[in-house]
C-alpha positions in Angstrom: 56.4 280.4 51.2 59.8 280.4 49.5 61.5 277.4 47.8 65.2 277.4 46.8 66.8 274.5 45.0 70.2 273.0 45.9 71.2 270.2 43.6 68.4 267.6 43.9 67.1 269.0 47.2 65.2 272.1 48.3 65.0 274.5 51.2 61.6 275.8 52.0 60.6 278.7 54.3 57.1 278.7 55.7 55.4 280.9 58.3 53.7 278.2 60.3 53.6 276.1 63.4 56.1 273.3 63.2 53.7 270.9 64.9 51.5 271.0 61.8 54.3 270.1 59.4 54.0 266.9 57.4 57.7 266.2 56.9 59.2 262.8 57.9 60.7 264.4 60.9 60.4 267.7 62.8 63.3 269.1 64.8 62.6 270.1 68.4 64.7 272.9 69.9 65.6 270.9 73.0 67.4 271.4 76.3 70.1 269.0 77.5 67.8 267.2 79.9 65.0 266.7 77.2 62.4 268.3 79.5 59.9 269.6 77.1 58.0 272.3 79.1 57.9 275.5 77.0 58.5 277.0 73.6 58.8 274.7 70.6 59.4 271.6 72.9 56.3 272.3 74.9 54.1 272.8 71.8 55.4 269.5 70.4 54.5 267.5 73.5 51.1 269.3 73.9 50.1 268.4 70.3 52.0 265.1 69.9 51.2 263.7 73.3 53.0 262.6 76.5 54.6 259.7 74.7 57.2 262.1 73.3 58.2 263.2 76.8 58.1 259.6 78.1 60.5 258.4 75.3 62.7 261.4 76.0 62.9 260.5 79.7 64.3 257.1 78.7 67.0 258.8 76.7 68.1 261.1 79.5 70.8 263.8 78.8 72.0 265.0 75.4 75.1 267.2 75.0 74.7 270.6 73.4 75.1 270.2 69.6 74.0 266.6 69.7 70.6 265.1 68.9 68.3 262.3 70.1 65.2 260.8 68.4 61.8 259.8 69.6 58.5 258.9 67.8 56.2 261.8 67.0 53.1 260.6 68.8 50.0 262.2 67.3 51.9 264.6 65.1 51.9 264.3 61.3 55.6 263.6 61.3 57.0 260.2 61.9 59.9 261.3 64.2 61.0 264.1 66.4 64.7 264.8 66.3 65.6 266.6 69.5 68.5 269.0 68.7 70.1 270.6 71.7 71.1 274.1 70.8 73.4 276.5 72.7 72.5 279.1 75.3 73.9 282.5 74.6 76.9 283.2 76.8 78.0 279.5 77.3 80.8 279.7 74.7 81.3 278.4 71.2 77.7 279.0 70.4 78.1 279.2 66.6 79.9 275.9 66.5 77.3 274.2 68.7 74.4 275.5 66.6 76.1 274.3 63.5 76.6 270.9 65.1 73.0 270.7 66.2 71.9 271.5 62.6 74.3 269.1 60.9 73.6 266.3 63.4 69.9 266.6 62.8 70.4 266.2 59.1 72.8 263.2 59.6 70.2 261.6 61.9 67.5 262.0 59.3 69.7 260.3 56.7 70.5 257.5 59.1 66.7 256.9 59.4 66.4 257.0 55.6 64.1 260.1 55.8 63.5 262.4 52.8 62.2 265.5 54.6 62.9 267.4 57.8 61.5 270.6 59.3 63.4 272.9 61.6 62.5 275.8 63.9 64.9 278.6 64.6 67.0 276.7 67.1 68.0 278.5 70.4 66.3 281.8 69.5 63.7 281.6 72.2 64.6 281.4 75.9 68.2 280.4 75.0 68.6 284.0 73.6 70.5 283.3 70.4 70.2 286.2 67.9 67.8 285.4 65.2 69.9 286.9 62.3 73.0 284.9 63.4 70.9 281.7 63.8 69.5 282.1 60.3 73.0 282.6 58.8 74.5 279.6 60.6 71.6 277.2 60.1 71.0 278.1 56.4 74.7 278.0 55.5 75.1 274.6 57.3 72.1 273.2 55.4 73.3 274.6 52.1 76.7 273.0 52.6 75.1 269.7 53.6 72.7 269.6 50.6 75.5 270.4 48.2 77.1 267.0 48.8 75.4 263.6 48.0 72.4 263.3 50.3 69.1 261.4 50.3 67.4 264.4 51.9 65.1 266.0 49.4 63.3 268.7 51.4 64.4 270.9 54.3 61.6 273.1 55.7 62.0 276.0 58.1 58.8 276.6 60.1 59.0 280.1 61.4 56.4 281.3 63.8 56.4 285.1 63.5 56.5 287.5 60.6 59.8 288.9 61.9 61.4 285.5 62.1 60.2 284.7 58.5 61.6 288.0 57.2 65.0 287.4 58.8 65.3 283.9 57.3 63.9 285.1 53.9 66.5 287.9 53.7 69.3 285.6 54.8 68.3 282.8 52.4 68.2 285.3 49.5 71.7 286.5 50.4 73.1 283.0 50.6 71.3 281.5 47.5 70.4 284.5 45.5 
């Protein structure tokens, strides 16, 4: 585990399953239709319960780069923030990933949350390069935490050793 301070907040890297995280909210790497079948989304519904999918069905579509919120069912978190990341090849992927990241943080603040956990958004079946994802997400979060914010803790839950290593190296480059 690595912890880096930014003003009154911290960024934390962990090698762990995001569904076990005890932050106020966890971020789901969602698709536009909020159909949670595989990857992070599928794991969240399997562990948190069908209620998450049922609430998502009531929301309907979410544009790429935007977010929606549901309860977290049986998960330790209070909320799931469903961030729709880009698919590689659709255009403006970097901008869309940055928007998904920033909009997740904004939504957490709107809900008066102090902590939020992210996966590596869009790096699974959406094919986004992991090193590029790490740079965009970590830079976006750094910029966000450098301003006045009520968010105290941003956790990255990275599932594999390789993902953790990529995020660790990128975080060390960005924050020293």
